[in-house]
C-alpha positions as CSV (number, residue, x, y, z in Angstrom):
1,M,0.0,-0.3,0.4
2,Q,2.2,1.9,0.8
3,G,4.4,1.6,-2.3
4,M,1.0,2.4,-4.6
5,Q,1.1,6.1,-2.6
6,L,4.7,7.1,-4.4
7,P,2.6,7.3,-7.5
8,L,0.0,9.1,-6.3
9,V,1.5,11.5,-4.6
10,A,3.4,12.2,-7.7
11,M,0.2,12.9,-10.2
12,A,-1.0,15.0,-7.7
13,A,2.0,16.9,-7.8
14,V,1.5,17.0,-11.3
15,C,-1.6,18.2,-11.9
16,A,-1.0,20.9,-9.4
17,L,1.7,22.1,-11.2
18,T,-0.5,21.9,-14.5
19,L,-3.2,24.0,-12.9
20,A,-1.0,26.4,-11.4
21,A,0.6,26.7,-15.0
22,C,-3.0,27.0,-16.9
23,G,-4.6,29.2,-14.2
24,K,-1.4,31.9,-15.1
25,Q,-2.4,31.3,-19.1
26,A,-5.5,32.7,-17.9
27,E,-5.4,35.6,-15.9
28,P,-3.6,37.4,-18.5
29,Q,-6.7,36.6,-20.6
30,V,-8.6,37.5,-17.3
31,D,-7.7,40.7,-17.3
32,R,-7.6,41.1,-21.0
33,V,-11.2,41.0,-20.9
34,A,-11.8,43.2,-17.8
35,M,-10.0,46.2,-20.0
36,E,-11.7,45.4,-23.0
37,A,-15.5,45.0,-20.6
38,K,-14.2,48.5,-19.3
39,A,-13.1,49.9,-22.5
40,K,-16.3,49.4,-24.1
41,A,-18.4,51.2,-21.4
42,E,-15.7,53.9,-21.1
43,A,-16.6,54.4,-24.5
44,E,-20.3,53.5,-24.6
45,V,-20.7,56.6,-21.6
46,K,-18.3,59.0,-23.8
47,A,-20.7,58.4,-26.8
48,V,-23.6,59.2,-24.7
49,E,-22.1,62.0,-23.4
50,A,-21.3,62.8,-26.9
51,A,-25.0,62.5,-28.4
52,A,-26.2,64.5,-25.3
53,K,-23.7,67.3,-25.6
54,E,-24.9,67.6,-29.0
55,A,-28.6,67.2,-28.4
56,E,-28.1,70.2,-26.7
57,A,-25.9,72.2,-28.6
58,R,-28.1,71.2,-31.5
59,A,-31.3,72.8,-29.1
60,I,-29.0,76.1,-28.0
61,A,-28.5,76.4,-32.0
62,I,-31.4,76.5,-33.0
63,E,-32.7,79.1,-30.4
64,S,-29.9,81.1,-30.8
65,Y,-30.7,81.0,-34.9
66,V,-33.7,82.3,-33.7
67,Y,-32.8,84.9,-31.9
68,A,-30.2,86.4,-34.0
69,Y,-32.4,86.3,-37.7
70,P,-33.3,89.4,-37.2
71,L,-29.7,91.0,-36.8
72,V,-27.9,89.4,-39.5
73,T,-30.8,89.4,-42.0
74,M,-30.6,94.2,-41.5
75,E,-27.0,93.3,-41.9
76,M,-27.5,91.3,-45.3
77,T,-30.4,93.6,-46.1
78,R,-28.1,96.9,-45.7
79,R,-24.9,95.4,-47.8
80,I,-27.5,94.8,-50.7
81,M,-29.0,98.5,-50.6
82,T,-25.8,99.9,-49.9
83,N,-24.2,99.0,-52.3
84,V,-23.8,101.2,-55.1
85,E,-21.4,104.5,-55.7
86,A,-24.4,107.1,-55.8
87,P,-28.6,107.0,-55.2
88,L,-30.0,104.2,-57.9
89,G,-33.6,103.1,-57.5
90,S,-33.8,101.7,-54.8
91,R,-30.3,101.5,-53.4
92,A,-28.3,104.2,-52.3
93,P,-25.2,103.9,-50.1
94,M,-24.8,104.4,-46.4
95,G,-25.9,107.9,-45.4
96,Q,-27.3,108.8,-48.6
97,F,-31.1,108.5,-49.6
98,V,-33.1,106.6,-51.7
99,R,-35.9,108.7,-52.9
100,M,-38.4,107.4,-54.2
101,R,-39.8,109.2,-57.1
102,N,-43.1,107.3,-58.8
103,Y,-45.7,104.0,-57.0
104,P,-43.8,100.8,-59.0
105,D,-45.9,99.7,-62.1
106,A,-46.6,96.1,-62.9
107,S,-43.3,95.2,-64.3
108,Y,-41.8,95.8,-60.9
109,R,-39.9,93.0,-59.4
110,D,-37.4,94.1,-57.3
111,V,-39.2,93.8,-53.3
112,T,-42.6,92.0,-52.5
113,A,-45.6,93.3,-51.7
114,P,-45.7,96.6,-53.4
115,N,-47.5,99.4,-52.0
116,A,-48.9,102.4,-54.2
117,D,-50.0,104.9,-51.4
118,T,-46.7,106.5,-49.8
119,L,-43.2,107.2,-51.3
120,Y,-40.7,106.1,-49.9
121,T,-37.8,107.8,-48.6
122,T,-35.2,106.0,-46.5
123,T,-31.4,105.9,-45.7
124,W,-28.7,103.3,-43.7
125,I,-26.8,104.8,-41.6
126,D,-23.8,103.9,-39.2
127,V,-24.4,105.4,-35.1
128,S,-21.1,103.6,-33.8
129,K,-19.2,105.9,-34.5
130,E,-20.9,109.6,-34.3
131,P,-24.1,110.3,-34.4
132,W,-25.9,111.4,-38.1
133,I,-28.2,114.5,-37.9
134,L,-31.8,113.5,-39.7
135,S,-34.0,116.8,-40.1
136,L,-37.2,117.0,-41.9
137,P,-39.0,119.4,-43.8
138,D,-42.6,121.2,-42.5
139,M,-45.3,118.9,-44.4
140,K,-48.1,120.6,-44.1
141,D,-50.5,118.7,-42.2
142,R,-49.6,116.0,-44.8
143,Y,-49.4,112.0,-43.8
144,F,-45.6,111.0,-43.1
145,L,-43.7,108.9,-40.7
146,F,-39.8,108.2,-40.6
147,P,-39.6,104.9,-38.2
148,M,-36.2,104.1,-37.8
149,L,-35.2,100.4,-36.8
150,D,-32.6,99.7,-34.8
151,G,-30.5,96.5,-35.9
152,W,-32.7,93.9,-34.2
153,T,-35.9,95.5,-36.7
154,N,-37.2,97.1,-33.1
155,V,-38.7,100.4,-33.7
156,F,-37.2,102.6,-31.3
157,Q,-38.5,106.0,-32.7
158,V,-40.7,107.1,-35.2
159,P,-41.1,111.2,-35.5
160,G,-44.8,111.6,-37.8
161,K,-47.3,112.7,-37.9
162,R,-49.2,110.3,-35.3
163,T,-46.0,111.0,-32.9
164,T,-44.9,114.3,-33.3
165,G,-46.6,116.0,-35.3
166,T,-46.0,118.4,-39.2
167,K,-44.1,121.2,-38.2
168,A,-39.9,120.8,-39.0
169,Q,-38.8,118.5,-36.9
170,T,-34.5,117.5,-36.5
171,Y,-33.2,114.4,-35.1
172,A,-29.9,113.5,-33.0
173,I,-29.7,110.0,-33.9
174,T,-26.9,108.6,-31.4
175,G,-25.3,105.2,-30.8
176,P,-24.7,102.5,-28.1
177,G,-22.6,104.5,-25.3
178,W,-22.7,107.8,-27.0
179,S,-22.7,111.0,-24.8
180,G,-21.6,114.8,-25.7
181,E,-23.5,118.3,-26.5
182,L,-26.0,118.8,-29.1
183,P,-27.0,121.8,-30.9
184,P,-30.0,124.1,-30.1
185,G,-32.8,122.5,-31.1
186,V,-32.2,119.1,-32.1
187,T,-34.0,116.5,-30.4
188,E,-31.4,113.1,-29.2
189,Y,-32.9,109.9,-30.0
190,K,-30.8,107.2,-28.9
191,S,-30.3,103.4,-30.5
192,P,-29.7,100.7,-29.3
193,T,-27.6,99.5,-32.0
194,G,-24.8,100.7,-34.5
195,I,-27.1,100.2,-37.6
196,V,-30.2,102.2,-38.3
197,W,-32.3,102.0,-41.0
198,I,-34.5,104.8,-41.4
199,L,-37.5,103.9,-43.5
200,G,-39.3,107.3,-44.2
201,R,-42.9,106.9,-46.0
202,I,-44.8,110.0,-47.0
203,Y,-48.2,110.1,-48.3
204,C,-48.8,110.6,-51.9
205,T,-52.0,110.3,-54.3
206,G,-50.5,109.3,-57.1
207,T,-52.0,112.7,-59.6
208,P,-49.1,114.3,-61.2
209,E,-49.8,117.5,-58.6
210,D,-49.2,115.6,-55.8
211,Y,-46.1,114.0,-57.1
212,K,-44.8,117.6,-57.4
213,A,-45.8,118.1,-53.7
214,V,-43.9,115.7,-52.1
215,H,-40.7,115.8,-54.2
216,A,-40.5,118.9,-53.0
217,L,-40.8,117.7,-49.9
218,Q,-38.4,114.1,-50.5
219,D,-35.2,117.3,-51.2
220,K,-35.8,118.8,-48.3
221,I,-34.7,115.8,-45.7
222,S,-31.2,115.6,-45.0
223,A,-29.0,113.1,-42.8
224,V,-25.2,115.0,-42.4
225,P,-22.9,113.0,-39.4
226,L,-22.7,116.0,-36.1
227,S,-19.6,116.5,-37.3
228,T,-20.4,118.1,-40.4
229,Y,-23.7,119.8,-39.5
230,G,-24.3,123.3,-40.0
231,K,-21.1,123.2,-42.7
232,P,-21.7,122.9,-46.5
233,Y,-21.2,118.6,-46.8
234,T,-20.4,116.3,-50.2
235,P,-21.2,112.8,-48.8
236,A,-18.7,110.7,-49.9
237,P,-19.0,108.0,-53.3
238,G,-20.2,104.5,-52.6
239,T,-17.8,101.8,-52.2
240,V,-18.6,99.0,-54.9
241,D,-18.3,95.2,-53.6
242,A,-18.6,93.1,-56.6
243,A,-17.8,90.1,-53.8
244,I,-21.6,91.2,-52.9
245,D,-24.4,88.9,-54.4
246,M,-27.0,91.1,-55.7
247,K,-30.2,88.9,-57.5
248,T,-30.2,87.0,-54.9
249,A,-32.7,87.4,-52.5
250,V,-32.2,88.1,-48.8
251,R,-33.8,85.6,-47.5
252,E,-32.5,83.4,-50.0
253,Q,-28.7,84.3,-49.0
254,V,-29.3,84.3,-45.2
255,N,-30.5,80.6,-45.3
256,A,-28.1,79.3,-46.8
257,L,-25.4,80.6,-44.6
258,D,-23.4,77.4,-42.8
259,A,-24.4,77.4,-39.2
260,E,-20.2,78.7,-39.2
261,A,-20.9,81.3,-41.5
262,Y,-24.0,82.8,-39.9
263,F,-23.0,82.6,-36.3
264,K,-19.4,84.0,-37.5
265,L,-21.0,87.0,-39.1
266,F,-23.5,87.6,-35.9
267,A,-20.7,87.1,-33.7
268,E,-18.8,90.4,-35.2
269,L,-22.6,92.1,-35.8
270,L,-22.5,91.4,-31.6
271,K,-19.4,93.9,-31.2
272,T,-21.6,97.4,-32.6
273,N,-24.8,96.3,-32.0
274,P,-25.1,94.7,-28.4
275,A,-28.2,92.6,-27.2
276,T,-30.4,94.5,-24.6
277,A,-30.5,93.5,-20.5
278,D,-33.5,91.8,-21.6
279,D,-31.3,89.1,-23.2
280,A,-29.4,87.7,-20.9
281,Q,-30.3,84.3,-20.7
282,M,-29.6,83.8,-23.9
283,I,-26.3,85.7,-24.1
284,A,-25.5,82.8,-21.2
285,K,-26.4,79.8,-23.6
286,L,-24.9,81.6,-26.2
287,A,-21.6,81.2,-24.7
288,K,-22.7,77.2,-24.3
289,I,-22.1,77.1,-28.0
290,G,-19.1,79.9,-28.4
291,V,-20.8,83.1,-29.2
292,V,-19.5,85.5,-26.4
293,P,-20.4,89.1,-26.9
294,G,-17.3,91.1,-28.2
295,Q,-15.4,88.5,-29.3
296,D,-14.7,86.8,-32.5
297,F,-16.6,83.2,-33.3
298,D,-14.1,80.1,-33.8
299,V,-15.8,76.9,-34.5
300,T,-12.7,75.2,-34.3
301,K,-12.4,76.1,-30.1
302,L,-16.0,74.4,-29.6
303,D,-16.0,70.6,-28.9
304,P,-16.6,68.4,-31.7
305,A,-19.9,67.8,-30.3
306,V,-20.8,71.3,-29.5
307,A,-19.6,71.7,-33.5
308,K,-22.0,68.9,-34.9
309,G,-24.8,70.0,-32.9
310,L,-24.5,73.7,-34.3
311,A,-23.5,72.0,-37.7
312,G,-27.2,70.9,-37.6
313,A,-28.8,73.8,-36.6
314,P,-29.7,76.2,-39.5
315,K,-32.5,74.1,-41.0
316,P,-34.8,72.8,-38.2
317,A,-34.2,76.7,-36.9
318,Q,-35.6,78.1,-40.5
319,A,-38.7,75.8,-39.5
320,V,-39.0,76.9,-36.8
321,I,-39.4,80.4,-37.8
322,M,-41.4,79.7,-40.2
323,D,-44.2,78.0,-38.8
324,W,-44.9,80.5,-36.4
325,M,-47.1,81.7,-38.5
326,K,-49.5,78.4,-37.4
327,A,-48.4,78.1,-34.2
328,G,-49.1,82.2,-33.5
329,I,-52.6,81.7,-34.5
330,V,-52.9,79.0,-31.9
331,A,-50.8,81.6,-29.3
332,G,-52.9,84.4,-29.8
333,D,-50.0,85.9,-31.8
334,F,-51.5,86.7,-35.4
335,K,-55.7,86.6,-35.8
336,L,-57.5,85.1,-38.5
337,E,-61.3,86.7,-39.0
338,H,-63.0,85.6,-42.2
339,G,-60.2,84.7,-44.1
340,W,-57.8,87.9,-42.8
341,L,-54.6,87.1,-41.1
342,F,-52.9,89.8,-39.2
343,T,-50.9,90.7,-36.6
344,T,-50.5,93.8,-34.0
345,K,-47.8,92.9,-32.0
346,T,-45.1,93.9,-34.4
347,G,-42.5,96.9,-34.3
348,L,-41.3,96.1,-30.8
349,Y,-40.8,92.6,-30.0
350,G,-39.2,92.5,-26.1
351,T,-38.0,88.7,-25.4
352,H,-40.9,87.5,-28.0
353,Y,-38.3,86.0,-30.9
354,V,-39.3,84.0,-32.8
355,Q,-42.4,86.6,-33.5
356,R,-39.3,89.0,-33.7
357,A,-37.9,86.2,-36.4
358,L,-40.8,85.8,-38.9
359,I,-42.1,89.5,-39.1
360,T,-38.1,89.3,-40.4
361,A,-38.9,87.0,-43.1
362,I,-41.4,87.8,-44.2
363,G,-42.4,91.9,-43.1
364,L,-39.0,93.0,-42.7
365,G,-39.3,97.1,-41.9
366,A,-43.0,95.9,-40.0
367,N,-44.3,99.2,-38.2
368,R,-45.5,99.5,-34.8
369,P,-49.4,98.8,-34.7
370,E,-50.2,101.8,-33.3
371,D,-48.8,103.3,-37.3
372,A,-50.2,100.3,-39.3
373,V,-52.0,97.0,-40.0
374,Y,-51.8,94.9,-42.4
375,P,-54.1,91.8,-43.3
376,T,-53.7,89.4,-45.6
377,S,-55.5,87.3,-47.5
378,T,-55.3,84.2,-49.1
379,G,-58.7,83.6,-50.2
380,P,-62.5,83.8,-49.1
381,D,-62.1,80.3,-46.6
382,I,-59.4,78.7,-44.9
383,A,-59.9,76.3,-47.6
384,A,-59.6,77.9,-51.0
385,K,-57.8,79.9,-52.8
386,Y,-59.0,83.2,-54.7
387,N,-58.3,83.0,-58.3
388,G,-59.1,84.9,-61.6
389,E,-62.0,82.7,-62.7
390,K,-64.6,83.9,-60.4
391,K,-65.8,86.9,-59.1
392,Y,-65.6,88.3,-55.3
393,V,-67.7,91.5,-54.0
394,L,-66.5,92.9,-50.0
395,R,-69.1,95.4,-48.9
396,F,-68.2,97.7,-46.2
397,E,-71.7,98.4,-44.0
398,R,-72.6,101.3,-43.8
399,G,-70.0,103.9,-41.3
400,Q,-68.1,100.3,-41.0
401,L,-65.6,101.8,-43.9
402,P,-61.4,100.8,-42.1
403,P,-61.9,102.9,-38.4
404,V,-58.0,104.8,-39.6
405,N,-56.2,108.2,-38.6
406,G,-53.9,108.6,-41.6
407,F,-55.3,105.9,-43.9
408,W,-56.2,103.1,-45.3
409,S,-56.5,100.5,-49.0
410,L,-57.0,97.1,-50.4
411,T,-53.9,96.2,-53.0
412,M,-54.3,93.5,-55.5
413,Y,-51.4,91.2,-55.7
414,D,-50.7,88.0,-57.8
415,A,-49.7,84.9,-55.6
416,D,-46.2,85.7,-56.1
417,Y,-46.9,89.5,-53.9
418,F,-46.7,91.5,-57.4
419,F,-49.0,94.3,-59.0
420,V,-51.8,93.0,-61.5
421,D,-51.0,94.0,-64.9
422,N,-54.9,95.7,-66.5
423,N,-55.9,98.1,-68.1
424,L,-56.1,100.6,-65.7
425,N,-53.2,100.6,-64.8
426,R,-54.6,100.3,-60.9
427,Y,-52.9,97.9,-58.2
428,N,-55.1,99.0,-55.2
429,L,-58.7,100.7,-53.6
430,S,-58.4,103.3,-51.1
431,Q,-60.0,106.7,-49.0
432,R,-58.9,108.5,-52.1
433,N,-61.1,106.6,-54.5
434,K,-64.5,107.9,-54.9
435,F,-66.8,104.8,-53.8
436,K,-70.4,104.4,-55.8
437,T,-73.0,103.3,-52.6
438,N,-75.2,101.0,-52.2
439,P,-78.8,102.5,-51.3
440,D,-78.9,101.0,-47.6
441,G,-75.7,103.2,-47.8
442,S,-72.8,100.0,-47.8
443,V,-70.5,100.3,-50.6
444,D,-69.7,96.9,-52.6
445,L,-65.4,96.3,-53.8
446,Y,-65.6,94.2,-56.8
447,I,-62.4,91.7,-57.0
448,Q,-62.5,89.9,-60.6
449,N,-60.9,90.1,-63.4
450,E,-64.0,92.1,-66.2
451,S,-65.0,94.7,-65.6
452,P,-68.3,94.8,-63.1
453,G,-69.5,97.2,-65.6
454,K,-68.7,101.5,-66.3
455,D,-71.7,102.5,-63.6
456,K,-69.4,100.3,-60.5
457,E,-65.9,100.8,-62.0
458,S,-65.0,103.5,-59.3
459,N,-65.4,100.1,-57.3
460,W,-63.7,98.0,-59.2
461,L,-60.0,96.4,-57.9
462,P,-58.8,94.4,-61.7
463,A,-57.9,90.1,-60.8
464,P,-55.3,88.4,-62.5
465,K,-56.5,86.4,-65.4
466,G,-57.6,82.6,-64.6
467,D,-57.8,79.6,-67.2
468,F,-56.4,76.4,-67.9
469,V,-53.3,77.9,-68.2
470,L,-52.7,80.9,-66.6
471,K,-53.7,80.0,-62.9
472,G,-54.8,83.2,-61.9
473,D,-54.1,83.1,-58.0
474,F,-54.3,86.4,-56.2
475,V,-53.9,88.1,-52.8
476,L,-55.5,90.9,-50.9
477,M,-53.4,92.8,-48.5
478,M,-55.5,95.8,-46.8
479,R,-53.1,98.9,-45.4
480,L,-54.6,100.2,-42.0
481,Y,-52.1,103.1,-41.0
482,W,-53.1,104.8,-38.3
483,P,-55.6,103.2,-37.2
484,K,-57.8,104.8,-34.7
485,E,-57.2,103.5,-30.9
486,G,-61.1,104.3,-29.6
487,A,-64.4,101.8,-30.9
488,P,-64.2,100.7,-33.8
489,S,-60.7,99.7,-33.8
490,I,-59.0,96.8,-35.2
491,L,-55.9,97.3,-32.5
492,D,-58.6,95.9,-29.8
493,G,-60.8,93.9,-32.2
494,S,-63.8,95.9,-32.1
495,W,-64.0,96.8,-35.5
496,K,-62.6,93.5,-38.2
497,V,-62.1,93.0,-41.6
498,P,-65.4,92.3,-43.2
499,G,-65.6,88.9,-45.3
500,V,-64.9,88.7,-48.9
501,K,-67.5,86.4,-50.9
502,E,-67.8,85.1,-53.6
503,A,-70.4,86.7,-55.8
504,G,-73.6,85.0,-56.8
């Protein structure tokens, strides 16, 4: 028995040695598997963190894009409108006036939704370095307004018949942080930004005699730097930048900018067009995507996940802006009544950034509601469009013509928002027309392609021809300038635009 124990002991020893060897070989494998598992887990965590960073950055970038949209659009508009050596048509160098002398006809294609009620007298100025002096002549009780838009499209001041009367008046438009003495008789208007767009409008009936009278007023309007006020002043010729696209619409150019170019331009503009104190929360969010007031924007310094989130922001942000047209109705910022869509929340926006962006996109230069409201209709109801094949009537009951202190008009546009060619060269109806009234005192406006008859032509607004070849869709826009504040008033809803009805 003792003899057999030795082989057993030997075998046990061999097994022990074998197991020990196997264990030593297994240890590195276990460590490697553990390390791989750990690395995989860490990678997954990093991926989740990166995805979260990207998502947060995209959300902030979309909100920031909407916030920045007016300032970027104003700059792109300024570049195009001032990229000439001398005033020409609807363009003029910085600090020089565009003086529109006549109402456009149906061939005009420079700006959508042109008007045939006021002659524009406009200029762009830069008050970041020194103030500019605006001098307005005695308008002799004529209706006019000269709204001043800052870089964010807020109308910060609006001299005109409603606010300051029609006597001669002189203003110093000063920039952020400016302080100093002004000449006697000059009223200071402080602009929150360096960019200022003066978008003057003077009422004109369109007759040769009235054109002549308004032209004389336009020629007396001036804007000069403070340092030259009271001295002979000849503005320097403008500098033309051949790299600026003068043909593509501004909105298309803005929408075509990628995120890097968009926010780089925005950061540059912030240097002379500061945000307000109310924008503090947005400024904090902007810092998270590398946009800091007073600093250049450099996308290469961003976390890759943040940069990726930023890159995906423009298209969703543009959708947010344009979708507000419908969402704004639900929110109460737009009203849809009797087929007419309009808003009374324009000109001053506070922190309502999406409303500000939408108005920038569809109606850059919009006035304060106290100065103008623009009800627009594309059809007699939400499910139908106007078409030149049909005949329509807009009836104002007795005593229910639009209640305004300034003027009102109803303008016909084709589907692209340009005037409709017609034998009368009539593009709108307004209070200056001598309407034929019905026996009960009501007024019917006839909206159709063919004449309603000689006895009714005073009330006729010609529509485009509609058939199988020519689509003939059209749009109606009312302009209510200086709407009455007391009832009846569109401002408080006590007066509503009547619905357009299809003629039986």
